[in-house]
C-alpha positions as CSV (number, residue, x, y, z in Angstrom):
1,M,-15.9,-7.2,-3.3
2,K,-15.8,-3.5,-3.5
3,R,-12.8,-1.8,-5.2
4,F,-12.0,1.8,-4.9
5,I,-9.7,4.1,-7.1
6,P,-7.3,6.0,-4.9
7,L,-7.5,9.7,-5.1
8,V,-4.9,11.7,-7.0
9,F,-4.6,14.6,-4.6
10,T,-3.5,14.4,-0.9
11,L,-6.5,13.2,1.1
12,I,-7.2,15.0,4.5
13,V,-10.0,14.2,6.6
14,F,-11.3,17.1,9.1
15,V,-8.0,19.0,9.4
16,F,-8.4,21.8,11.8
17,S,-4.9,23.1,12.1
18,T,-2.2,24.5,9.6
19,S,0.3,22.6,11.7
20,C,1.8,19.4,10.2
21,G,2.5,18.0,13.6
22,P,0.3,16.1,16.1
23,A,-2.3,18.1,18.2
24,S,-0.5,21.1,19.9
25,S,-1.2,22.5,23.3
26,A,-2.6,25.5,21.5
27,E,-5.3,23.3,19.8
28,A,-5.9,21.5,23.0
29,A,-6.6,24.9,24.7
30,S,-8.9,26.1,22.0
31,D,-11.2,23.1,22.3
32,S,-10.3,20.9,25.2
33,S,-13.0,18.5,24.5
34,T,-11.6,17.6,21.1
35,A,-8.8,14.9,20.6
36,Y,-6.6,15.1,17.5
37,I,-4.9,12.3,15.6
38,E,-2.4,12.8,12.8
39,N,-2.0,9.9,10.4
40,K,0.1,9.8,7.5
41,G,2.0,7.6,4.9
42,S,1.1,4.8,2.5
43,D,-1.1,5.6,-0.5
44,T,-2.0,1.9,-0.4
45,I,-3.6,2.3,2.9
46,V,-4.9,5.9,2.5
47,N,-8.5,5.0,1.4
48,L,-8.8,2.5,4.1
49,A,-7.5,4.9,6.7
50,L,-10.0,7.5,5.5
51,A,-12.9,5.0,5.7
52,W,-11.8,4.2,9.2
53,A,-11.3,7.8,10.3
54,E,-14.9,8.7,8.9
55,K,-16.6,5.8,10.7
56,Y,-14.7,6.4,14.0
57,Q,-15.5,10.2,13.9
58,D,-19.1,9.4,13.3
59,D,-19.1,7.3,16.5
60,H,-16.8,9.6,18.5
61,P,-17.5,13.2,17.6
62,E,-15.0,14.3,20.2
63,V,-12.2,12.9,18.0
64,R,-10.8,14.3,14.8
65,I,-8.4,12.3,12.7
66,S,-6.4,13.9,9.9
67,V,-5.4,11.4,7.1
68,T,-2.8,12.1,4.5
69,G,-1.1,10.0,1.8
70,G,2.4,10.6,0.3
71,G,3.8,7.0,0.4
72,S,5.3,4.8,3.0
73,G,8.6,6.5,3.3
74,T,6.7,9.8,3.9
75,G,4.8,8.5,6.7
76,I,7.8,6.9,8.4
77,A,9.9,10.1,8.0
78,A,7.1,12.1,9.7
79,L,7.1,9.6,12.6
80,I,10.8,9.9,12.9
81,N,10.4,13.7,12.8
82,K,7.7,13.6,15.5
83,T,5.1,15.2,13.2
84,V,2.4,12.3,13.1
85,D,0.8,10.3,15.7
86,I,0.3,7.3,13.4
87,A,2.6,6.5,10.2
88,N,0.8,4.1,7.7
89,A,3.2,1.7,5.7
90,S,2.8,-0.8,3.2
91,R,6.1,-2.3,3.9
92,R,8.1,-3.0,7.2
93,I,10.1,-0.2,8.5
94,K,13.9,-0.6,7.5
95,Q,16.7,-0.9,10.0
96,E,18.2,2.3,9.0
97,E,14.9,4.1,9.7
98,V,14.6,2.4,13.0
99,D,18.2,3.6,13.9
100,E,17.4,7.1,12.6
101,A,14.2,7.1,14.7
102,K,16.0,6.0,18.0
103,S,18.6,8.7,17.3
104,N,15.9,11.4,17.5
105,G,14.2,9.8,20.4
106,V,11.6,7.9,18.8
107,E,10.9,4.2,19.5
108,P,8.9,2.7,16.3
109,V,6.2,0.1,17.3
110,E,4.7,-1.9,14.6
111,H,0.9,-2.7,14.3
112,I,-0.4,-5.0,11.5
113,I,-3.7,-3.7,10.7
114,A,-4.7,-5.5,7.6
115,R,-3.2,-7.7,4.7
116,D,-3.1,-6.9,1.0
117,A,-2.5,-8.9,-2.3
118,I,-0.6,-7.0,-5.2
119,A,-2.2,-7.6,-8.3
120,V,-0.3,-7.6,-11.6
121,I,-2.6,-5.9,-14.3
122,V,-2.7,-5.6,-18.1
123,N,-5.1,-4.2,-20.6
124,P,-8.0,-6.3,-21.4
125,E,-7.0,-6.5,-25.0
126,N,-3.7,-8.3,-23.8
127,P,-4.1,-12.0,-24.4
128,V,-1.8,-12.9,-21.7
129,S,-3.4,-14.2,-18.6
130,E,-0.8,-16.2,-16.8
131,L,2.8,-15.5,-15.7
132,T,5.2,-17.1,-13.3
133,L,7.2,-14.9,-10.7
134,Q,10.3,-15.5,-12.4
135,Q,8.7,-14.2,-15.8
136,I,7.4,-11.2,-14.1
137,S,10.9,-10.7,-12.7
138,D,12.4,-10.8,-16.2
139,I,9.9,-8.6,-17.5
140,Y,10.5,-5.7,-15.1
141,S,14.4,-6.3,-15.1
142,G,14.3,-5.9,-18.9
143,K,15.2,-9.6,-19.8
144,I,11.9,-10.1,-21.4
145,T,11.0,-7.1,-23.7
146,N,8.2,-8.4,-26.0
147,W,4.9,-9.9,-25.2
148,Q,5.5,-12.5,-27.7
149,E,8.2,-14.0,-25.5
150,V,5.4,-14.9,-22.9
151,G,2.6,-15.9,-25.3
152,G,1.2,-12.5,-26.2
153,A,1.3,-10.6,-29.3
154,D,4.4,-9.1,-31.1
155,R,4.2,-5.9,-29.1
156,P,6.9,-4.2,-26.8
157,I,6.3,-4.3,-23.2
158,V,5.7,-1.0,-21.3
159,R,6.7,-1.4,-17.8
160,L,4.8,0.7,-15.1
161,S,5.9,0.9,-11.3
162,R,5.3,3.2,-8.5
163,E,7.9,5.5,-7.5
164,T,10.8,4.6,-5.3
165,N,9.1,6.2,-2.1
166,S,6.2,3.8,-2.4
167,G,6.2,0.9,0.0
168,T,4.6,-1.1,-2.7
169,H,7.5,-0.4,-5.0
170,V,10.0,-1.6,-2.2
171,Y,7.9,-4.9,-1.6
172,F,7.6,-5.6,-5.4
173,L,11.4,-5.0,-5.9
174,E,12.3,-7.2,-3.1
175,E,9.7,-10.1,-3.4
176,V,9.0,-10.2,-7.1
177,L,12.2,-8.9,-8.9
178,R,14.5,-10.4,-6.5
179,L,12.2,-13.4,-5.8
180,G,12.5,-12.8,-2.0
181,N,16.4,-13.4,-2.0
182,K,18.3,-10.8,-0.1
183,E,21.6,-11.8,-2.2
184,N,19.7,-10.9,-5.3
185,K,20.5,-7.4,-6.6
186,T,18.2,-7.4,-9.6
187,L,16.9,-3.9,-10.4
188,F,14.1,-2.5,-12.4
189,S,14.9,-1.8,-16.0
190,T,16.0,1.7,-16.6
191,D,13.0,2.3,-19.0
192,T,10.4,1.5,-16.3
193,L,8.0,4.5,-16.1
194,L,7.7,5.4,-12.5
195,L,4.3,6.9,-11.5
196,P,3.4,8.8,-8.4
197,S,0.1,7.1,-7.7
198,S,-1.9,4.0,-8.2
199,E,-4.3,6.1,-10.3
200,G,-1.7,6.8,-12.7
201,I,-0.8,3.2,-13.2
202,I,-4.4,2.2,-13.6
203,A,-5.1,5.0,-16.1
204,E,-1.9,4.1,-18.2
205,V,-2.9,0.3,-18.2
206,R,-6.4,1.3,-19.2
207,Q,-5.3,3.2,-22.4
208,N,-2.1,1.3,-23.3
209,P,-2.6,-2.3,-24.5
210,N,1.2,-2.9,-24.2
211,A,1.4,-1.8,-20.6
212,I,1.9,-4.0,-17.5
213,G,1.6,-2.6,-13.9
214,Y,0.9,-3.6,-10.5
215,D,-1.4,-2.2,-7.6
216,G,-3.0,-3.2,-4.4
217,L,-5.9,-5.7,-5.0
218,G,-8.6,-3.1,-3.3
219,Y,-7.7,-0.4,-6.0
220,V,-8.0,-2.6,-9.1
221,P,-11.1,-1.8,-11.1
222,D,-13.2,-4.3,-12.8
223,D,-12.4,-3.1,-16.4
224,L,-8.7,-4.2,-16.0
225,K,-7.3,-7.6,-16.3
226,M,-5.4,-9.2,-13.3
227,I,-2.7,-11.9,-14.2
228,A,-3.0,-15.4,-12.6
229,I,0.5,-16.0,-11.0
230,A,2.5,-19.2,-10.3
231,K,5.2,-19.4,-7.9
232,E,7.3,-21.1,-10.4
233,A,6.9,-23.3,-13.5
234,G,4.8,-26.2,-12.9
235,Y,2.8,-24.6,-9.8
236,D,-0.9,-23.6,-10.3
237,Y,-1.6,-20.2,-11.5
238,V,-3.6,-18.1,-9.0
239,L,-5.5,-15.0,-9.1
240,P,-5.4,-12.7,-6.1
241,S,-8.4,-12.7,-3.7
242,I,-9.1,-12.7,-0.2
243,P,-9.4,-16.5,0.0
244,T,-6.1,-17.1,-2.0
245,V,-4.2,-14.4,0.4
246,N,-5.5,-16.3,3.4
247,D,-4.8,-19.9,2.1
248,K,-1.3,-18.4,1.0
249,S,-1.9,-19.8,-2.5
250,Y,-1.3,-16.3,-4.1
251,P,2.5,-15.6,-4.0
252,I,2.5,-11.8,-3.9
253,A,0.7,-11.0,-0.5
254,R,1.8,-8.9,2.4
255,D,1.0,-7.4,5.9
256,L,0.1,-3.7,6.0
257,Y,1.3,-1.5,9.0
258,M,0.8,1.2,11.3
259,Y,3.7,2.6,13.3
260,T,3.7,4.6,16.6
261,D,6.2,6.2,18.7
262,G,6.2,3.7,21.7
263,E,3.3,1.8,22.8
264,P,0.2,3.8,22.2
265,T,-1.8,5.4,24.9
266,G,-4.9,7.5,25.3
267,I,-6.9,8.2,22.2
268,V,-4.4,6.8,19.7
269,E,-4.5,3.5,21.9
270,E,-8.3,3.5,21.7
271,Y,-8.3,4.2,18.1
272,L,-5.8,1.4,17.2
273,T,-7.8,-1.1,19.4
274,W,-10.8,-0.3,17.4
275,I,-9.1,-0.8,14.0
276,L,-8.4,-4.5,15.1
277,S,-12.0,-4.9,16.1
278,G,-14.6,-6.9,14.1
279,E,-16.3,-3.5,13.1
280,A,-13.1,-2.0,11.5
281,Q,-12.0,-5.2,9.9
282,E,-15.3,-5.5,8.1
283,I,-14.6,-2.3,6.4
284,V,-11.0,-3.9,5.6
285,A,-12.8,-6.6,3.6
286,E,-15.4,-4.2,2.1
287,L,-12.5,-2.3,0.4
288,G,-10.9,-5.3,-0.9
289,F,-8.3,-5.9,1.6
290,V,-7.8,-8.8,3.7
291,P,-8.8,-8.6,7.4
292,V,-6.2,-9.7,10.0
293,K,-9.1,-11.2,12.2
């Protein structure tokens, strides 16, 4: 399985316009033979979206695709504001975002384009190798503050999280801290360090033996340690992988999304159809994500 570290800076593929919106009539007039797709959002998806865009453009030189990150919330906001053709999200769109979109004349349509496991990671020097979901929830909520409480050394736990605009942050809050219970109002401990990128979490875990973080499976480098997770005490501890996501034995896995304004047409429809093809889904597996087909 190949694993890629996300880029720190905004990633853009073949941007030919200073406009932040979809291809304008002026662009079309300047090159009527070229079609443009604006694609923005989730940092989890951004490397995958870049790989797709590069491959698709190689095979379709008449198409230019701009890919930028910024987080799921940023992509969905851009869709609501009608400045992108496709919004990437590592979480499902919220009802309030749907309502805001509709009030602005936008009808969000969901497309599941891949699946992902969220890996909980620690420094290789940390002797802890297994945790239950409840223990992870207790760590991130501040109930557990020392590694000794979960079988490790007598060291304080340094909690790392993505920032609140990240779809991965939202998913981790809802499905791990709150254990999937909508009535649960557990929050991240106030001393949790919120970092703007996956790379920031990886760099901190790499240099800090007391740190714990989480990241999409496809972004975890080989020199960091992934924790095996059990749904609850008494269950098997399972490491994240494509097989354990597919057989549903790994408990922190999710769908990844692209959203369009209404059912896609034209070049956007053709591109999304290709994304769900065998060729594009092979790229999903190569980058450490889980194909939907």
